[in-house]
C-alpha positions in Angstrom: 16.0 -71.9 -120.4 12.9 -73.9 -119.7 13.9 -77.4 -118.7 11.4 -80.3 -118.9 13.4 -83.5 -118.4 11.0 -86.3 -118.2 10.7 -86.4 -122.0 14.3 -85.3 -122.8 16.7 -87.6 -124.6 20.1 -88.4 -123.1 21.8 -86.1 -125.7 19.5 -83.2 -124.6 20.2 -83.8 -121.0 24.0 -83.8 -121.6 23.7 -80.6 -123.5 21.7 -78.9 -120.7 24.1 -80.1 -118.1 27.1 -78.6 -120.0 25.3 -75.3 -120.3 24.2 -75.2 -116.7 27.6 -76.3 -115.4 29.3 -73.4 -117.3 26.8 -70.9 -115.7 27.4 -72.5 -112.3 31.2 -72.3 -112.4 30.9 -68.6 -113.5 28.7 -67.9 -110.4 31.1 -69.7 -108.1 33.9 -67.3 -109.1 32.0 -64.4 -107.5 32.6 -65.9 -104.0 29.1 -64.9 -102.8 28.1 -65.1 -99.1 24.3 -65.0 -98.9 22.0 -66.6 -96.3 18.5 -67.9 -96.7 18.6 -70.3 -93.7 16.3 -69.0 -90.9 13.2 -66.8 -90.8 14.8 -63.9 -89.0 13.3 -60.4 -89.3 15.5 -58.0 -91.3 17.1 -54.9 -89.6 14.4 -52.8 -91.4 11.7 -54.7 -89.6 13.4 -54.5 -86.3 13.7 -50.8 -86.6 9.9 -50.6 -86.6 10.0 -51.3 -82.8 12.9 -49.1 -81.8 10.6 -46.9 -79.8 10.8 -49.7 -77.1 14.1 -48.1 -76.1 13.2 -45.5 -73.5 9.5 -45.8 -73.9 9.0 -46.2 -70.1 10.9 -43.0 -69.4 11.4 -43.9 -65.7 7.8 -44.9 -65.1 7.8 -48.6 -64.2 4.3 -49.0 -62.9 1.8 -51.0 -64.9 -1.8 -49.6 -65.4 -2.9 -51.5 -62.3 -0.1 -50.2 -60.2 2.4 -53.1 -60.2 6.0 -52.1 -59.8 7.5 -54.1 -62.7 11.0 -53.8 -61.4 10.3 -56.2 -58.5 9.8 -60.0 -58.2 6.6 -61.8 -58.7 3.7 -62.1 -61.1 4.2 -65.6 -62.5 1.2 -65.2 -64.9 2.7 -62.0 -66.3 1.3 -58.5 -66.3 -2.5 -58.2 -66.8 -1.9 -55.8 -69.6 0.6 -58.2 -71.3 -1.8 -61.1 -70.9 -4.5 -58.9 -72.6 -2.1 -58.4 -75.5 -1.6 -62.1 -75.9 -5.4 -62.6 -75.6 -5.9 -60.2 -78.5 -3.3 -62.1 -80.7 -4.7 -65.5 -79.9 -8.4 -64.4 -79.7 -9.0 -65.9 -76.3 -10.0 -64.6 -72.9 -7.3 -62.8 -70.9 -7.8 -65.2 -67.9 -6.7 -68.1 -70.1 -3.3 -66.5 -71.0 0.1 -66.4 -69.3 2.7 -64.0 -70.6 6.4 -65.0 -70.3 9.8 -64.1 -71.7 10.9 -63.6 -75.3 10.5 -67.2 -76.6 7.4 -69.2 -77.2 9.8 -72.1 -77.9 10.8 -72.0 -74.2 7.1 -72.2 -73.2 6.6 -75.1 -75.6 9.6 -76.9 -74.2 8.4 -76.4 -70.7 4.9 -77.6 -71.6 6.2 -80.8 -73.2 8.5 -81.4 -70.3 5.6 -81.0 -67.9 3.6 -83.6 -69.8 6.6 -85.9 -70.0 7.7 -85.7 -66.3 4.4 -85.0 -64.5 1.4 -85.2 -66.8 -1.4 -82.7 -67.2 -4.3 -82.3 -64.9 -3.8 -85.5 -63.1 -3.1 -87.7 -66.2 -0.3 -90.2 -66.4 3.2 -88.8 -67.1 4.2 -89.6 -70.6 7.6 -91.1 -69.4 5.7 -93.9 -67.8 4.5 -95.1 -71.2 6.4 -97.7 -73.2 6.7 -95.6 -76.3 5.1 -92.1 -76.2 4.8 -90.5 -79.6 3.9 -87.1 -81.2 2.2 -86.7 -84.6 4.2 -84.4 -86.8 2.7 -82.7 -89.9 5.4 -82.7 -92.6 7.1 -80.7 -93.9 7.1 -78.9 -90.5 9.1 -76.9 -88.0 12.5 -78.4 -87.0 12.5 -76.9 -83.6 9.4 -78.8 -82.6 11.1 -82.0 -83.7 14.2 -81.2 -81.7 12.2 -81.0 -78.5 10.7 -84.5 -79.0 14.1 -86.0 -80.1 15.9 -84.6 -77.0 13.3 -86.2 -74.7 13.2 -89.5 -76.5 9.6 -89.0 -77.6 8.9 -90.8 -80.9 7.6 -88.9 -83.9 5.2 -90.1 -86.6 5.0 -88.2 -89.9 1.6 -87.0 -91.1 1.3 -85.5 -94.6 0.3 -81.9 -94.9 -2.5 -81.0 -97.4 -3.8 -77.7 -98.7 -6.1 -77.4 -95.7 -3.9 -78.7 -92.9 -2.7 -82.1 -91.8 -4.2 -85.2 -93.4 -7.0 -85.7 -90.9 -8.0 -89.2 -92.1 -4.4 -90.3 -91.2 -4.4 -88.4 -87.9 -7.7 -89.8 -86.7 -6.7 -93.3 -87.7 -3.4 -93.1 -85.8 -5.0 -91.6 -82.7 -7.7 -94.2 -82.5 -5.3 -97.1 -83.0 -2.4 -96.0 -80.8 -3.1 -94.8 -77.2 0.6 -93.9 -76.8 0.2 -91.0 -79.2 0.2 -88.3 -76.6 0.8 -85.1 -78.6 0.7 -83.4 -81.9 2.5 -80.3 -83.3 0.5 -77.8 -85.2 1.4 -74.4 -86.8 -2.2 -73.6 -87.9 -1.8 -70.3 -89.7 0.8 -69.9 -92.5 2.4 -73.2 -91.5 6.1 -73.4 -91.3 7.2 -74.0 -94.1 4.3 -74.5 -96.4 2.3 -71.4 -95.6 -1.0 -73.4 -95.4 -3.8 -72.2 -93.0 -6.0 -74.9 -91.5 -9.7 -74.7 -92.6 -12.8 -75.1 -90.5 -13.1 -78.9 -91.1 -9.5 -79.5 -90.0 -9.9 -77.4 -86.9 -13.1 -79.1 -85.9 -11.7 -82.6 -86.4 -8.6 -81.7 -84.4 -10.8 -80.5 -81.6 -12.6 -83.8 -81.6 -9.4 -85.9 -81.1 -9.7 -85.4 -77.4 -12.8 -87.6 -77.4 -10.9 -90.7 -78.6 -7.2 -90.0 -77.7 -5.3 -90.9 -74.5 -6.5 -88.6 -71.7 -3.0 -87.1 -71.5 -3.1 -86.2 -75.3 -2.3 -82.6 -76.0 -2.2 -80.6 -79.3 0.6 -78.0 -79.2 -1.0 -75.1 -81.2 2.0 -73.0 -82.2 0.2 -70.0 -83.7 3.5 -68.2 -84.4 2.1 -66.3 -87.4 -1.3 -65.4 -86.1 -1.0 -61.7 -87.2 1.6 -62.1 -90.0 -0.7 -61.6 -93.0 1.0 -60.3 -96.2 -1.4 -59.3 -98.9 -4.8 -60.2 -97.4 -6.3 -61.2 -94.1 -6.6 -64.9 -93.8 -9.0 -66.2 -91.1 -8.0 -69.1 -88.9 -11.0 -70.8 -87.3 -10.9 -70.8 -83.5 -9.6 -74.0 -82.0 -10.8 -72.8 -78.6 -14.4 -72.5 -79.8 -14.1 -75.9 -81.4 -12.9 -77.6 -78.2 -15.7 -75.9 -76.2 -18.3 -77.3 -78.7 -16.7 -80.8 -78.4 -16.0 -80.7 -74.6 -12.3 -81.2 -75.2 -10.8 -77.9 -73.8 -8.0 -79.7 -72.0 -6.7 -81.2 -75.3 -5.2 -78.0 -76.7 -2.4 -75.7 -75.5 -1.9 -72.6 -77.6 1.3 -70.5 -78.1 2.3 -67.2 -79.7 4.9 -64.5 -79.3 6.1 -61.1 -80.5 9.4 -62.5 -81.6 8.7 -61.5 -85.2 6.6 -58.5 -84.2 9.0 -56.3 -82.2 12.6 -57.0 -81.3 13.1 -60.7 -82.0 15.4 -61.4 -79.1 13.5 -59.2 -76.6 9.8 -59.9 -77.1 7.0 -61.6 -75.1 5.8 -65.1 -75.4 2.2 -66.3 -74.5 0.6 -69.6 -73.6 -3.1 -70.1 -73.5 -4.9 -73.1 -72.2 -7.7 -74.4 -69.9 -7.4 -73.6 -66.2 -6.5 -77.3 -65.6 -3.6 -77.1 -68.0 -2.4 -73.7 -66.8 -2.4 -75.0 -63.2 -0.2 -77.9 -64.3 2.2 -75.5 -66.1 2.3 -73.0 -63.2 2.9 -75.8 -60.6 6.2 -76.6 -62.3 7.1 -73.0 -63.2 7.0 -72.0 -59.6 10.0 -74.3 -59.0 12.1 -72.7 -61.7 11.3 -68.9 -61.7 10.0 -66.1 -59.5 8.4 -64.5 -62.6 9.1 -63.1 -66.1 10.7 -59.9 -67.2 7.8 -57.6 -66.4 9.7 -54.4 -67.4 9.9 -55.7 -71.0 6.3 -56.7 -70.8 5.4 -53.2 -69.8 7.4 -51.8 -72.6 5.3 -53.8 -75.1 2.1 -52.7 -73.5 3.1 -49.1 -73.9 4.0 -49.7 -77.5 0.7 -51.3 -78.2 -1.9 -50.0 -75.8 -4.6 -51.0 -78.3 -4.8 -54.0 -80.7 -5.5 -51.7 -83.6 -2.0 -50.2 -83.2 -0.5 -53.7 -83.3 -2.4 -54.4 -86.5 -1.1 -51.2 -88.1 2.4 -52.1 -87.0 2.0 -55.5 -88.7 0.9 -53.8 -91.9 4.3 -52.1 -91.9 6.0 -55.5 -91.6 3.9 -56.7 -94.5 5.0 -53.8 -96.7 8.6 -54.8 -96.1 8.1 -58.5 -96.5 5.8 -58.6 -99.5 8.4 -57.5 -102.1 10.7 -60.2 -100.9 8.1 -63.0 -101.2 7.2 -61.6 -104.6 10.9 -61.8 -105.6 11.1 -65.5 -104.6 7.8 -66.4 -106.3 8.7 -64.5 -109.5 12.0 -66.5 -109.8 10.3 -69.8 -109.2 7.5 -69.0 -111.6 9.8 -67.8 -114.4 12.1 -70.8 -114.0 9.7 -73.6 -113.3 6.2 -72.4 -114.2 6.3 -74.6 -117.3 8.7 -77.3 -116.2 8.7 -80.5 -114.3 11.5 -79.6 -111.9 9.5 -78.8 -108.8 6.5 -77.4 -107.1 5.9 -74.8 -104.4 3.3 -73.0 -102.3 2.2 -69.4 -102.7 1.6 -68.3 -99.1 -0.4 -65.2 -98.1 1.7 -64.7 -94.9 4.2 -66.1 -92.5 7.9 -66.3 -93.1 8.7 -69.1 -95.5 8.2 -70.6 -99.0 8.3 -74.3 -99.3 9.8 -75.8 -102.5 9.7 -79.4 -103.5 12.4 -80.6 -106.0 12.1 -83.8 -108.0 12.5 -86.8 -105.7 16.1 -87.3 -104.6 17.4 -83.9 -105.5 17.1 -81.6 -102.4 20.4 -82.6 -100.7 22.4 -82.0 -103.9 20.6 -78.6 -104.5 21.6 -77.5 -101.0 25.2 -78.6 -101.5 25.5 -76.9 -104.9 24.1 -73.7 -103.5 26.5 -73.7 -100.5 29.5 -74.1 -102.8 28.2 -71.2 -104.8 27.9 -69.1 -101.7 24.2 -69.4 -100.8 23.3 -71.0 -97.5 20.1 -72.9 -97.2 18.4 -74.8 -94.4 19.7 -78.4 -94.6 17.6 -80.7 -96.7 15.5 -82.8 -94.4 15.4 -80.2 -91.7 11.6 -79.9 -92.1 11.1 -83.6 -91.2 11.6 -85.5 -87.9 15.2 -86.7 -87.4 16.3 -84.6 -90.4 15.1 -87.4 -92.8 12.9 -86.4 -95.7 11.8 -89.8 -97.1 11.8 -88.4 -100.7 14.7 -86.0 -100.3 12.6 -83.2 -101.9 11.7 -80.3 -99.5 13.7 -77.1 -99.3 12.6 -74.3 -97.0 13.2 -70.8 -98.4 13.4 -67.9 -95.9 13.2 -64.6 -97.7 12.9 -62.2 -94.7 16.4 -61.4 -93.6 18.5 -60.4 -96.7 18.1 -57.1 -98.5 16.0 -57.4 -101.7 19.0 -57.1 -104.0 20.9 -60.0 -102.2 17.7 -62.1 -102.2 17.3 -61.6 -105.9 20.9 -62.8 -106.5 20.5 -65.7 -104.1 17.3 -66.9 -105.9 19.1 -66.7 -109.3 21.7 -69.1 -107.8 19.1 -71.4 -106.2 17.2 -71.7 -109.5 20.4 -72.6 -111.3 21.3 -75.2 -108.7 17.8 -76.8 -108.9 18.1 -77.1 -112.6 21.7 -78.6 -112.5 20.9 -81.1 -109.8 17.7 -82.2 -111.5 19.4 -82.7 -114.9 22.3 -84.7 -113.3 19.8 -86.8 -111.3 17.9 -87.6 -114.5 21.2 -88.4 -116.4 22.0 -91.0 -113.8 18.8 -92.8 -114.6 18.9 -92.3 -118.4 
């Protein structure tokens, strides 16, 4: 049933609601238990890296002779730093390799700026009201870091080419207490947008007008997660070199959705001044990362070409799942006024916008029908979507058959919530 409700009469809306309610109650009787909440790799994807188990075969020495079982090596193994450099397309000397989570490195970097400042700049905590710019919809974990530390957050709309740069530049010029910005530049979470050259260039230029302590946190989580075609992300490093703002950007990546999600390697890349600031604080909290695990990854991917082949296997698993979601949305809403969505070429999410005011009810209805979704509002700071529209769909974890069922339920819930919302106004 194609539902276009802006032009529908009240009688038509009531008829549609009755039909949709009957279908909904029928589905609820099945007592489903399906999960589309977080972008976790499926077991099939994790199996691709099972050769990590036993790959060292008792040989714990790195190519340059380091005994990885022992203490030390705050920067990480040279071979692991080289892997991170390949992923981020930066020089190895500008990379540190850490534990499994880039989120941990991001938290540490924000905490460093907040407590101590970067490269001799003023600590953010000494400001009256330090703030981060947050492209929305965006990644809830980024927002949680700011919220925990009491750093204010300012919404910036996302466009098809990245954050609305007119808004970003205006805010940075007008408010010197804007000291950071979150960016997921390739296959953004959740929209799937990749920043274009103009956006990257203008972001690199912010360091010329912003507070000296301002830092862009460049979370390149999906740098190598192309699905159906290679999508090029312009180099933020090159752009900062051209604009003499190399200290203004700190880049992050990891293998969390490349190998074993809970046992990967995280990377941070930055100018020497920023790395020195990070290492100064790290020296007080750790003797060094898990170099044994770093060596395992270097043995699994001794060449970047092998890593790219590995990611192609991931794409072959993920692509049918993305196609499943997009097919359901297109079949249900391609000729309706009930929502809009992105068609990403990589990453882990599909972003769907309901009609204004409907997202919370869609999530509630889906949960009662046995399909768990990320809470409405999670993709905005403080969990507050001003228009109550955005829903993040994570297709990666469930088997394809379960995903197909879950999408059928979600589509029905979107229709039912939309018709009910319109009836309240009719």
